[in-house]
C-alpha positions as CSV (number, residue, x, y, z in Angstrom):
1,M,-27.5,51.1,-9.8
2,R,-30.4,49.1,-10.7
3,L,-28.4,47.1,-13.1
4,R,-25.6,46.5,-10.6
5,V,-28.1,45.1,-8.1
6,M,-29.6,42.9,-10.8
7,G,-26.3,41.6,-12.1
8,Q,-25.3,40.6,-8.5
9,C,-28.7,38.9,-8.1
10,L,-27.9,36.9,-11.4
11,L,-24.5,36.1,-10.2
12,T,-25.7,35.1,-6.9
13,A,-28.4,32.9,-8.5
14,A,-25.8,31.1,-10.7
15,L,-23.6,30.4,-7.8
16,V,-26.6,28.8,-5.8
17,A,-27.5,26.7,-9.0
18,S,-23.9,25.5,-9.7
19,A,-23.5,24.7,-6.0
20,A,-26.9,22.8,-6.2
21,M,-26.0,20.8,-9.0
22,A,-22.5,19.9,-7.6
23,S,-24.3,18.7,-4.4
24,S,-26.6,16.6,-6.3
25,K,-24.1,14.6,-7.8
26,T,-24.4,11.2,-5.6
27,V,-22.4,8.2,-5.7
28,P,-24.0,5.6,-7.8
29,A,-26.9,3.7,-6.3
30,G,-26.7,0.0,-6.1
31,P,-25.2,-2.6,-3.9
32,V,-21.6,-2.7,-3.2
33,T,-19.7,-6.0,-3.7
34,D,-16.6,-7.3,-1.9
35,E,-14.7,-7.0,-5.3
36,D,-15.5,-3.2,-5.2
37,I,-14.5,-2.6,-1.8
38,A,-11.2,-4.8,-2.4
39,K,-10.4,-2.4,-5.3
40,A,-11.0,0.6,-3.1
41,V,-9.0,-0.7,-0.3
42,R,-6.2,-1.5,-2.7
43,H,-6.2,2.0,-4.2
44,E,-6.3,3.5,-0.6
45,V,-3.2,1.6,0.4
46,L,-1.1,2.3,-2.9
47,T,-1.9,6.0,-2.9
48,Y,-1.3,6.4,0.8
49,P,1.7,8.8,0.9
50,W,3.6,7.2,3.5
51,Y,3.4,3.6,2.3
52,T,7.1,2.4,1.7
53,L,9.1,-0.5,1.0
54,W,9.3,-0.9,4.8
55,D,5.8,-1.8,5.0
56,D,3.8,-4.8,4.2
57,I,0.1,-4.4,4.1
58,N,-2.3,-6.9,3.2
59,Y,-6.3,-7.2,3.2
60,R,-9.0,-9.3,3.0
61,V,-12.8,-8.5,2.2
62,T,-15.6,-10.6,3.4
63,N,-19.3,-9.7,3.4
64,G,-18.2,-5.9,3.7
65,S,-15.8,-6.7,6.5
66,V,-12.2,-5.8,5.9
67,E,-9.3,-7.3,7.6
68,L,-5.9,-5.5,7.5
69,T,-2.8,-7.6,8.1
70,G,0.8,-7.3,7.7
71,A,3.3,-5.0,9.3
72,V,4.0,-1.0,9.3
73,S,7.1,0.8,10.2
74,Q,5.3,3.7,12.2
75,P,2.5,3.7,14.7
76,Y,0.6,6.5,12.8
77,K,0.4,4.3,9.7
78,K,-1.8,1.7,11.3
79,D,-4.1,4.4,12.6
80,D,-4.1,6.3,9.3
81,L,-4.8,3.2,7.2
82,G,-7.6,2.1,9.5
83,R,-9.3,5.4,9.2
84,L,-8.9,5.4,5.5
85,V,-10.5,2.0,4.9
86,K,-13.4,2.7,7.3
87,G,-14.2,5.7,5.0
88,I,-14.7,3.4,1.9
89,R,-18.3,3.1,0.9
90,G,-19.8,-0.3,1.7
91,V,-17.4,-1.2,4.6
92,E,-19.3,-2.4,7.6
93,T,-16.4,-3.3,9.8
94,V,-12.7,-3.0,10.0
95,S,-10.1,-5.3,11.8
96,N,-7.0,-3.4,12.0
97,N,-4.3,-6.2,12.6
98,L,-1.5,-4.2,11.2
99,K,1.7,-5.0,13.4
100,V,3.6,-2.0,14.2
101,L,7.2,-2.8,14.0
102,P,9.6,-1.7,16.8
103,L,11.0,1.6,16.5
104,S,14.6,0.9,16.8
105,P,17.9,2.4,15.4
106,M,19.4,-1.1,14.9
107,D,16.4,-2.3,12.9
108,D,16.5,1.0,10.9
109,R,20.3,0.4,10.2
110,L,19.4,-3.0,9.1
111,R,16.7,-2.1,6.8
112,L,19.1,0.3,5.2
113,Q,21.8,-2.3,4.7
114,V,19.5,-4.7,3.3
115,A,17.9,-2.3,0.8
116,R,21.2,-1.2,-0.4
117,A,22.4,-4.8,-0.7
118,I,19.5,-5.6,-2.8
119,Y,18.8,-2.6,-4.8
120,R,22.3,-2.1,-5.6
121,D,22.7,-5.6,-7.4
122,P,22.4,-4.9,-11.1
123,V,20.0,-7.7,-11.6
124,L,17.5,-6.4,-9.1
125,S,18.0,-2.7,-9.5
126,R,14.9,-2.7,-11.9
127,Y,12.6,-3.4,-8.9
128,A,13.5,0.0,-7.3
129,M,12.1,1.8,-10.3
130,G,8.6,2.2,-9.1
131,V,7.2,4.8,-6.5
132,I,6.8,1.9,-4.3
133,P,9.4,-0.6,-4.9
134,S,8.3,-4.3,-5.6
135,I,10.4,-5.8,-2.7
136,H,9.5,-4.8,0.6
137,I,11.9,-5.4,3.6
138,I,10.4,-5.9,6.9
139,V,12.8,-5.8,9.7
140,D,11.5,-7.1,13.2
141,N,13.9,-7.1,16.2
142,G,16.7,-8.0,13.8
143,H,14.9,-10.5,11.8
144,V,14.4,-9.8,8.2
145,K,11.5,-11.0,5.9
146,L,11.1,-10.1,2.4
147,T,7.9,-9.6,0.7
148,G,6.3,-8.5,-2.5
149,A,6.8,-9.9,-5.9
150,V,9.5,-10.5,-8.5
151,M,9.4,-11.5,-12.0
152,N,11.2,-14.9,-11.7
153,A,12.6,-17.4,-9.3
154,M,16.1,-16.5,-9.9
155,D,15.4,-12.9,-8.9
156,K,13.8,-14.2,-5.7
157,Q,16.9,-16.4,-4.9
158,I,19.4,-13.4,-5.6
159,A,17.2,-11.0,-3.4
160,G,17.4,-13.6,-0.6
161,M,21.0,-14.1,-0.9
162,R,21.8,-10.3,-1.0
163,A,19.5,-9.8,2.1
164,Q,21.4,-12.6,4.0
165,G,24.8,-11.1,3.1
166,A,23.9,-7.7,4.2
167,G,24.8,-8.5,7.7
168,L,23.6,-7.8,11.2
169,S,20.5,-10.2,10.8
170,F,19.5,-12.5,13.6
171,G,19.0,-15.6,11.7
172,P,18.3,-16.6,8.2
173,V,16.3,-14.2,5.9
174,Q,12.6,-15.2,5.5
175,N,12.0,-15.0,1.7
176,D,8.4,-14.6,1.1
177,L,8.7,-13.1,-2.3
178,T,6.2,-14.3,-4.9
179,V,7.0,-15.0,-8.5
180,D,4.5,-12.9,-10.7
181,N,5.4,-14.6,-14.1
182,P,6.1,-18.2,-13.7
183,P,8.0,-19.9,-16.7
184,A,5.6,-21.2,-19.3
185,K,5.6,-24.9,-19.5
186,K,6.6,-26.7,-22.7
187,K,3.8,-28.8,-24.6
188,S,4.9,-32.0,-25.5
């Protein structure tokens, strides 16, 4: 009996010691730079489970203050992202200027039509490969805007043409895609 009690005491002591060691692991000391905060914000946005090709989330970090801009397709996403960013070490304030896009069946239909037109194109289908496709489709009351990045100017132009040809858009498609790999200039 005495051995059993002693064994339980040793087990309890080991558990307490391991819990104390785990709680003593602190976040590294030192100042947090805006660059560190920006990396953490980027990580939170990209790992947010409900971030999709229908959302466009941008941020700016200045002296520990984070400004969120862009558009999200559901109201809860704005709240979630604001809360996640506030929890980042070193963040002083958060200006959550994310626009919540209208909850409209017509906009949802247009989103799907534009996505099909873009991602079914053989040239552009490679952009659908990632968890979060690199071409984002923002639809606001029938107006279509493309954001994100493509590898060359031709892909940008094709994406704009496919989006414009999808139909139902009110006006021309705003093509704000950026080109990640501009062609190299020839040296003379």
